Backbone bond lengths (Angstrom), bond angles and torsions (degrees), N, CA, C in turn:
res aa  C-N    CA-C-N  psi(-1)  N-CA   C-N-CA  omega(-1)  CA-C   N-CA-C  phi
1 M - - - 1.476 - - 1.547 109.06 -
2 I 1.319 118.01 141.73 1.462 121.46 -176.77 1.497 110.47 -86.35
3 N 1.313 115.87 133.08 1.459 121.62 178.25 1.535 109.46 -66.62
4 K 1.308 117.51 129.51 1.452 121.03 -175.91 1.526 111.48 -66.35
5 T 1.347 117.62 -32.17 1.460 118.46 177.42 1.533 111.54 -64.60
6 F 1.331 114.01 -40.06 1.477 118.69 176.50 1.504 111.01 -61.06
7 V 1.348 115.46 -41.67 1.436 120.69 -178.86 1.523 111.46 -61.71
8 A 1.356 115.65 -46.36 1.463 117.79 -177.25 1.531 111.34 -64.78
9 I 1.289 117.16 -35.58 1.466 119.06 -178.33 1.509 110.87 -70.69
10 I 1.325 118.82 -47.73 1.461 119.25 -177.65 1.497 113.21 -67.15
11 G 1.346 116.93 -32.77 1.438 117.68 -174.74 1.509 115.46 -88.81
12 A 1.294 118.99 -49.48 1.432 119.79 -169.96 1.533 112.65 -96.53
13 G 1.329 116.60 -14.39 1.441 116.83 -177.87 1.481 112.44 70.05
14 T 1.317 118.59 36.69 1.433 121.14 -177.72 1.516 110.48 -87.32
15 V 0.989 133.87 149.55 1.444 140.86 153.98 1.473 124.99 55.89
16 L 1.092 131.41 75.95 1.465 128.11 168.72 1.537 104.66 -146.10
17 A 1.283 114.67 140.32 1.468 118.56 -175.37 1.515 112.64 -85.55
18 T 1.334 116.87 3.29 1.465 120.20 178.75 1.521 111.06 -63.50
19 A 1.297 116.74 131.22 1.474 120.71 178.85 1.530 107.47 -68.75
20 V 1.329 116.84 134.99 1.456 119.93 -174.95 1.493 112.17 -66.60
21 S 1.315 118.75 -16.13 1.456 120.00 -178.66 1.500 111.95 -88.06
22 A 1.352 117.23 -9.14 1.449 120.76 -175.49 1.510 110.65 -99.92
23 L 1.351 115.09 146.78 1.458 119.68 175.02 1.506 109.91 -83.34
24 P 1.358 117.80 144.91 1.457 119.76 173.14 1.546 109.47 -57.89
25 R 1.322 116.43 155.75 1.447 120.35 -170.88 1.514 113.74 -68.15
26 D 1.304 117.71 -15.48 1.488 118.55 179.38 1.523 111.46 -100.10
27 V 1.333 119.09 9.64 1.432 122.16 177.65 1.504 110.19 -112.74
28 S 1.304 117.51 115.12 1.436 122.23 -178.13 1.549 109.90 -72.97
29 A 1.325 116.06 146.46 1.453 119.62 177.55 1.504 111.57 -63.46
30 N 1.347 116.32 -21.85 1.470 120.64 179.98 1.511 112.47 -92.56
31 S 1.324 118.35 0.84 1.461 122.52 -179.00 1.523 110.14 -64.33
32 W 1.339 116.95 142.42 1.464 120.27 177.57 1.512 112.50 -60.24
33 A 1.352 117.48 -21.54 1.470 120.65 -177.08 1.517 112.38 -102.71
34 A 1.360 118.56 5.38 1.455 119.61 -174.45 1.492 112.60 -59.23
35 G 1.321 117.71 -47.55 1.447 119.93 -179.26 1.521 113.34 -60.05
36 A 1.340 116.39 -42.30 1.442 122.01 -178.85 1.546 110.11 -66.69
37 V 1.325 115.57 -40.38 1.462 119.58 179.87 1.526 109.34 -63.10
38 K 1.305 119.09 -45.02 1.452 122.68 177.26 1.515 112.55 -60.52
39 E 1.332 116.68 -39.97 1.461 120.74 -177.96 1.506 110.79 -71.41
40 T 1.312 119.22 -42.52 1.472 120.14 179.64 1.527 111.09 -69.41
41 I 1.315 117.47 -31.23 1.446 120.15 174.43 1.511 110.52 -67.49
42 A 1.336 117.24 -45.25 1.434 122.10 -178.84 1.539 111.11 -61.21
43 N 1.310 117.38 -32.43 1.450 122.33 -179.66 1.521 111.82 -92.95
44 R 1.329 117.98 4.71 1.463 123.50 176.48 1.519 113.33 59.65
45 V 1.314 115.82 36.02 1.447 121.95 179.39 1.501 111.34 -99.05
46 L 1.305 117.63 -46.20 1.457 123.35 175.49 1.550 107.03 -130.00
47 L 1.323 117.31 119.68 1.448 120.67 -178.80 1.513 110.50 -116.30
48 P 1.321 117.75 162.99 1.462 120.72 174.69 1.520 107.99 -59.72
49 L 1.325 113.59 156.93 1.463 120.72 177.73 1.562 108.47 -79.21
50 P 1.301 116.66 171.22 1.469 118.05 -175.66 1.517 117.33 -55.63
51 D 1.329 116.79 -22.13 1.453 119.15 177.66 1.529 113.95 -82.23
52 G 1.313 115.65 1.25 1.471 120.82 177.71 1.476 113.43 88.83
53 R 1.312 118.15 -1.79 1.474 122.31 -179.34 1.518 108.94 -101.08
54 F 1.331 114.70 156.61 1.473 119.57 178.00 1.492 113.64 -88.31
55 H 1.332 117.32 -29.24 1.453 123.73 -179.26 1.538 111.26 54.37
56 G 1.291 114.51 56.17 1.461 121.38 -172.73 1.504 116.14 -64.11
57 T 1.336 117.21 -24.21 1.476 119.97 -178.73 1.515 113.04 -86.49
58 L 1.301 118.41 -4.90 1.479 119.98 178.59 1.528 110.42 -69.95
59 P 1.301 119.89 135.46 1.470 122.38 174.43 1.534 110.21 -69.94
60 V 1.313 115.56 147.10 1.459 118.75 179.47 1.530 110.60 -100.47
61 T 1.301 114.75 155.85 1.459 122.00 -179.39 1.520 111.66 -101.89
62 R 1.313 114.62 170.00 1.485 118.20 178.10 1.505 109.91 -61.86
63 A 1.304 117.77 -40.04 1.468 121.44 179.67 1.512 112.00 -60.91
64 Q 1.317 115.95 -42.65 1.468 121.67 -178.00 1.538 110.27 -69.29
65 V 1.318 117.69 -34.84 1.459 120.02 177.39 1.535 110.44 -69.18
66 V 1.300 117.42 -40.68 1.463 121.97 177.88 1.531 109.74 -56.79
67 L 1.343 115.78 -46.82 1.443 119.48 -177.96 1.530 111.75 -67.82
68 A 1.318 117.31 -38.89 1.450 121.28 178.61 1.533 111.87 -65.99
69 L 1.345 115.88 -44.10 1.479 119.19 178.76 1.525 111.65 -66.40
70 A 1.301 117.97 -38.21 1.470 120.23 178.08 1.564 109.08 -63.22
71 A 1.333 116.32 -42.99 1.471 120.21 176.83 1.507 111.07 -59.98
72 E 1.321 117.29 -45.37 1.474 120.96 -179.94 1.515 111.07 -66.74
73 G 1.319 116.27 -39.78 1.455 119.39 178.18 1.510 112.18 -59.80
74 H 1.318 116.44 -43.62 1.489 118.98 179.75 1.535 109.74 -61.94
75 V 1.320 118.12 -43.60 1.461 119.89 -176.13 1.558 109.93 -68.58
76 L 1.306 116.88 -43.00 1.486 120.67 -178.47 1.526 111.05 -65.80
77 T 1.326 116.82 -46.72 1.473 117.89 -177.10 1.519 111.90 -70.75
78 A 1.337 117.54 -21.14 1.456 120.88 174.74 1.535 110.38 -85.25
79 R 1.332 115.06 -1.26 1.473 121.95 179.51 1.511 111.82 57.87
80 Q 1.329 114.75 41.10 1.485 121.27 -179.04 1.506 112.31 -117.94
81 W 1.345 117.26 15.03 1.470 120.02 -177.62 1.550 109.28 -68.38
82 K 1.323 115.32 125.47 1.492 119.43 177.32 1.528 106.39 -84.51
83 H 1.296 114.13 96.91 1.461 119.62 -168.72 1.495 113.54 -102.04
84 H 1.306 113.50 167.76 1.481 122.46 175.07 1.543 107.51 -125.09
85 S 1.296 114.59 171.86 1.459 117.77 178.15 1.499 109.21 -60.57
86 S 1.354 116.67 149.48 1.454 121.80 179.55 1.500 111.05 -95.44
87 S 1.311 115.91 150.23 1.451 120.63 176.27 1.527 107.69 -144.77
88 P 1.331 117.33 151.72 1.467 121.05 179.27 1.550 111.71 -62.30
89 V 1.317 115.74 159.06 1.432 119.08 174.94 1.545 109.01 -65.47
90 P 1.315 119.22 129.88 1.463 121.47 -176.71 1.542 111.30 -58.01
91 D 1.314 114.77 149.02 1.454 120.73 179.03 1.547 111.81 -59.78
92 S 1.322 115.82 -31.99 1.474 118.67 -179.88 1.509 111.33 -65.33
93 V 1.314 116.48 -34.07 1.493 119.72 176.23 1.498 110.49 -73.29
94 A 1.337 117.61 -43.22 1.419 120.73 179.78 1.547 112.20 -60.49
95 K 1.305 116.66 -35.84 1.450 120.15 177.11 1.525 112.11 -64.24
96 Q 1.297 115.37 -37.94 1.463 119.57 -179.94 1.549 111.96 -63.46
97 L 1.351 113.89 -31.65 1.469 118.94 -179.71 1.522 111.70 -69.81
98 R 1.330 116.08 -16.72 1.451 118.69 -179.98 1.524 111.87 -97.74
99 T 1.306 117.00 3.82 1.464 121.25 179.27 1.520 109.31 -128.07
100 G 1.338 115.10 136.60 1.436 119.52 176.72 1.536 112.84 74.53
101 D 1.301 115.77 175.83 1.447 120.83 -176.71 1.544 107.52 -98.30
102 W 1.313 116.63 74.32 1.485 119.72 -179.45 1.530 111.03 -66.54
103 R 1.330 116.45 -24.47 1.468 119.56 -174.77 1.517 112.06 -62.85
104 A 1.293 117.24 -31.10 1.455 121.41 -174.71 1.532 112.48 -89.39
105 K 1.319 117.57 -6.02 1.460 119.87 -177.61 1.541 111.43 -71.09
106 P 1.309 117.74 137.63 1.437 120.66 176.73 1.548 111.16 -68.80
107 V 1.288 118.47 142.59 1.419 123.93 -179.46 1.548 109.83 -83.77
108 T 1.313 117.83 129.59 1.453 121.05 177.87 1.516 109.61 -97.75
109 R 1.334 116.53 172.10 1.457 121.63 179.19 1.537 110.38 -65.37
110 Y 1.312 118.44 -33.27 1.457 120.48 175.77 1.513 109.19 -65.24
111 M 1.317 117.53 -46.05 1.443 121.62 -179.19 1.549 110.15 -62.84
112 L 1.294 116.56 -44.02 1.458 119.37 179.05 1.497 111.25 -62.68
113 A 1.309 117.40 -44.42 1.485 119.39 177.79 1.490 110.96 -59.56
114 S 1.343 117.39 -40.07 1.448 121.25 -178.14 1.522 112.61 -62.70
115 V 1.359 115.90 -48.15 1.461 118.37 -177.91 1.502 111.55 -73.09
116 L 1.317 120.22 -34.05 1.448 120.72 179.04 1.505 112.22 -69.62
117 A 1.322 116.51 -37.68 1.471 119.45 176.41 1.526 110.69 -64.91
118 R 1.323 116.31 -48.39 1.481 120.18 -178.80 1.548 109.80 -63.19
119 L 1.316 117.78 -43.66 1.439 120.40 -179.80 1.537 111.82 -65.50
120 G 1.307 116.11 -40.42 1.473 119.57 176.79 1.504 111.44 -59.39
121 D 1.337 116.65 -41.95 1.460 120.63 -179.71 1.547 109.89 -68.01
122 Y 1.333 116.25 -41.99 1.453 118.77 179.76 1.534 111.75 -60.04
123 I 1.304 115.95 -46.31 1.453 121.08 -178.25 1.540 109.74 -67.07
124 S 1.329 116.00 -46.35 1.448 120.62 -178.32 1.527 112.83 -61.79
125 N 1.335 114.10 -40.79 1.489 119.46 -177.84 1.529 114.10 -86.44
126 G 1.315 115.67 -27.38 1.486 117.13 -170.52 1.499 116.37 -108.23
127 V 1.354 118.80 -18.06 1.444 120.07 -178.27 1.556 108.10 -94.50
128 H 1.294 116.27 122.06 1.463 121.05 178.87 1.520 109.87 -86.19
129 A 1.295 114.31 98.63 1.443 120.87 -174.34 1.527 112.61 -69.94
130 A 1.306 116.82 146.18 1.461 120.78 175.83 1.508 111.05 -65.68
131 A 1.299 116.37 162.10 1.455 120.89 177.79 1.540 110.23 -61.67
132 P 1.286 117.89 146.28 1.472 120.64 178.04 1.530 109.97 -55.47
133 G 1.322 114.53 134.70 1.456 119.93 179.54 1.510 114.25 87.01
134 A 1.319 118.78 1.19 1.439 122.76 179.40 1.557 108.87 -58.50
135 K 1.346 116.06 137.37 1.463 120.19 -174.08 1.526 113.90 -93.04
136 D 1.313 117.46 -4.79 1.469 119.01 -177.42 1.509 111.58 -114.34
137 T 1.323 117.49 32.27 1.464 121.47 170.48 1.488 111.31 -95.13
138 G 1.335 116.52 152.61 1.453 119.55 178.70 1.501 115.77 65.33
139 K 1.355 117.62 26.50 1.450 121.77 -170.96 1.528 113.16 -103.35
140 S 1.306 119.92 -1.28 1.451 120.27 -174.79 1.534 112.38 -62.70
141 S 1.271 116.55 132.41 1.474 120.54 175.95 1.503 111.13 -100.33
142 I 1.344 116.66 -0.17 1.470 120.66 179.30 1.515 111.84 -79.16
143 L 1.318 117.07 -36.51 1.461 120.09 -177.93 1.518 111.66 -64.73
144 P 1.346 117.28 134.94 1.467 119.38 -178.82 1.532 112.14 -64.71
145 T 1.296 116.06 148.76 1.463 121.81 -179.21 1.517 111.43 -118.62
146 V 1.300 114.63 131.96 1.497 120.24 174.95 1.523 105.82 -80.80
147 K 1.331 115.95 116.18 1.451 120.24 -176.76 1.507 114.85 -82.66
148 K 1.329 117.17 -27.88 1.438 120.54 -179.93 1.538 109.45 -149.20
149 L 1.313 115.57 127.08 1.438 119.49 177.17 1.526 112.86 -75.52
150 P 1.339 116.77 139.30 1.486 118.20 -177.39 1.534 112.99 -83.86
151 I 1.334 117.89 19.34 1.453 120.58 176.62 1.511 108.11 -130.73
152 T 1.324 115.91 160.82 1.473 120.15 -177.32 1.515 110.00 -85.56
153 A 1.317 114.46 162.39 1.475 120.88 179.36 1.519 111.58 -67.13
154 H 1.306 118.61 -12.96 1.461 122.10 178.44 1.518 112.54 -85.16
155 S 1.315 117.07 -8.75 1.461 120.18 -179.99 1.519 110.49 -66.99
156 P 1.347 118.30 142.62 1.458 120.72 177.80 1.513 113.60 -66.46
157 Y 1.360 115.40 -12.30 1.460 121.38 -179.29 1.521 112.66 -101.29
158 Y 1.322 116.72 -3.84 1.466 119.75 -171.83 1.533 112.07 -60.29
159 S 1.316 117.83 -47.10 1.446 120.34 -176.97 1.534 111.57 -58.91
160 A 1.320 116.91 -46.27 1.467 120.03 179.07 1.509 113.55 -63.51
161 L 1.344 115.99 -44.20 1.469 120.03 -179.95 1.497 111.29 -67.37
162 H 1.318 116.38 -40.44 1.474 121.49 177.29 1.512 110.10 -58.65
163 Y 1.321 116.36 -45.80 1.481 119.45 179.42 1.520 110.96 -58.47
164 L 1.327 116.52 -46.46 1.474 119.84 -179.32 1.535 110.49 -63.51
165 A 1.319 117.19 -41.24 1.467 120.38 -176.33 1.520 110.52 -70.20
166 V 1.306 118.83 -44.89 1.446 122.13 -178.90 1.520 111.59 -61.85
167 N 1.329 114.77 -35.02 1.486 119.32 179.61 1.495 113.89 -93.13
168 K 1.345 116.89 14.10 1.457 123.95 177.74 1.523 113.50 54.82
169 M 1.362 114.61 35.69 1.447 121.40 177.50 1.541 110.92 -94.68
170 V 1.295 116.16 -5.84 1.458 123.31 171.72 1.517 107.87 -140.87
171 W 1.321 116.33 139.31 1.468 121.62 -169.63 1.511 111.71 -115.92
172 P 1.333 118.14 162.78 1.455 122.09 175.65 1.552 110.47 -52.71
173 G 1.283 116.18 139.44 1.465 121.23 177.82 1.540 114.68 89.53
174 S 1.333 116.30 -9.12 1.459 118.63 178.68 1.538 111.41 -69.72
175 V 1.336 113.77 140.30 1.497 117.06 178.94 1.512 110.23 -67.01
176 L 1.328 118.40 -19.34 1.460 120.26 -178.80 1.500 112.15 -68.59
177 L 1.307 116.98 -17.59 1.472 118.71 178.12 1.520 110.81 -65.56
178 Y 1.328 115.26 -21.81 1.468 119.39 178.38 1.532 106.13 -101.32
179 V 1.318 114.86 82.85 1.459 121.44 -173.26 1.534 109.67 -74.90
180 D 1.324 113.04 78.85 1.456 119.30 -177.43 1.528 109.38 -119.32
181 S 1.332 115.80 -167.08 1.447 122.29 -176.22 1.533 114.70 -93.58
182 K 1.343 116.75 11.07 1.434 120.13 178.08 1.521 109.87 -72.31
183 H 1.315 116.45 140.31 1.468 120.60 -178.73 1.516 110.84 -72.44
184 V 1.295 113.85 146.50 1.464 121.88 -178.50 1.511 109.69 -91.66
185 T 1.300 119.10 131.42 1.456 123.25 177.62 1.545 109.16 -86.83
186 A 1.295 115.79 165.77 1.472 121.06 178.66 1.535 110.99 -63.38
187 A 1.328 116.75 -38.33 1.465 119.04 177.87 1.533 111.52 -65.02
188 Q 1.302 116.95 -40.62 1.432 121.58 -179.49 1.553 110.72 -66.70
189 L 1.312 114.98 -40.84 1.479 119.02 177.19 1.518 110.70 -64.30
190 S 1.328 116.30 -41.00 1.452 120.20 179.54 1.521 110.94 -57.82
191 S 1.343 115.67 -46.21 1.465 120.37 179.62 1.519 109.51 -65.46
192 A 1.323 118.89 -41.26 1.458 122.20 -179.80 1.506 111.87 -62.77
193 L 1.357 117.17 -38.54 1.426 120.93 -179.02 1.528 112.48 -70.40
194 F 1.333 115.91 -31.81 1.459 120.27 177.34 1.527 108.62 -65.21
195 Q 1.332 117.06 -46.93 1.462 120.44 -179.20 1.529 110.07 -66.23
196 F 1.298 117.53 -41.49 1.468 122.82 177.72 1.515 111.33 -58.56
197 T 1.317 116.84 -45.26 1.466 121.24 -178.08 1.513 111.21 -65.92
198 E 1.321 116.64 -39.89 1.486 120.59 178.02 1.527 109.42 -62.40
199 G 1.330 117.15 -42.70 1.450 121.54 -177.85 1.532 111.59 -67.11
200 V 1.323 116.88 -44.29 1.453 121.47 179.20 1.511 111.27 -63.63
201 T 1.375 117.02 -44.25 1.445 121.43 178.05 1.514 111.93 -61.36
202 N 1.313 116.05 -41.19 1.456 121.65 177.16 1.514 111.14 -61.04
203 H 1.320 116.52 -39.77 1.468 122.27 179.74 1.508 112.45 -67.59
204 L 1.340 116.28 -37.14 1.452 121.32 -171.17 1.558 112.42 -87.69
205 T 1.322 117.45 -28.75 1.437 119.12 -169.47 1.530 113.72 -106.07
206 S 1.310 115.85 155.47 1.480 122.55 177.57 1.521 108.62 -81.59
207 L 1.287 117.60 127.20 1.441 121.82 176.57 1.518 110.77 -82.42
208 G 1.317 115.15 -33.61 1.466 119.20 -179.19 1.500 110.81 98.55
209 L 1.317 117.85 123.37 1.479 122.15 -179.35 1.512 110.32 -108.62
210 D 1.323 115.87 144.08 1.438 118.96 174.36 1.555 108.73 -84.28
211 K 1.326 115.23 -177.01 1.494 119.04 -175.65 1.519 112.29 -64.55
212 N 1.334 116.39 -17.24 1.477 119.87 178.54 1.523 111.69 -92.61
213 G 1.317 116.55 -1.14 1.433 119.64 -178.62 1.515 113.76 84.76
214 S 1.319 116.75 13.54 1.450 122.26 -177.66 1.526 109.94 -95.84
215 T 1.312 117.18 159.64 1.456 121.54 -178.03 1.520 109.75 -95.69
216 P 1.388 115.93 152.53 1.464 119.01 -179.35 1.515 115.32 -78.90
217 D 1.302 115.62 50.43 1.458 120.26 173.39 1.515 108.08 -132.97
218 R 1.294 119.12 -120.95 1.452 119.89 -177.52 1.522 114.75 -66.94
219 T 1.333 116.21 -26.15 1.483 118.61 -175.18 1.521 111.98 -98.50
220 F 1.339 116.19 5.66 1.467 119.30 -176.27 1.508 111.31 -66.62
221 H 1.311 116.76 138.09 1.462 121.50 178.27 1.537 108.74 -110.24
222 P 1.328 117.16 102.95 1.484 118.87 -179.96 1.537 110.70 -67.30
223 K 1.352 112.91 153.15 1.454 117.01 178.42 1.501 110.15 -68.23
224 K 1.303 116.36 142.94 1.481 121.13 179.07 1.520 111.08 -95.87
């Protein structure tokens, strides 16, 4: 069973006196994940646990990923992501994806921090957001919609999952809809990040409305 204090910290970024510029005491400055850990802490997406350590080698659960994605979604859509310059995935990493069964590997906190930091930078640097107050954002009818959440409103994860679903950042069939303590695999995280990115982009960008107020996808009305 997941500790509720742990859940609150990883998801909402509430309460820890750790300075956002400092690394947790169990993360070396030379660690491959140090930069990502600092960035996700600065953005209040993934924070150290109550003991002050990051515990980067711990595998993450579906519930924890839901909370982290919801936190990142809030920051990105508010255009408050504290970003760094973006760079392509290194060739050394790409080569690893072509060897072995990486899809079945459980995702650790270090891995999650790494992909969330990189994705946050990509979206912040690469997505040209509509002007504040634009009326044609979040209008795509192509993106799948979760019609009913499989958890009750009393669940500690309901608010985060509801946010993702309403904003089409999680889709029908996603394992994240079952916010439980099962570990997330790399393949599952990859799918979840694709859906999340589509939903965030839809929220930030103008789809464009025709003269009837319809969007240029399934509801578009071509001129006769």
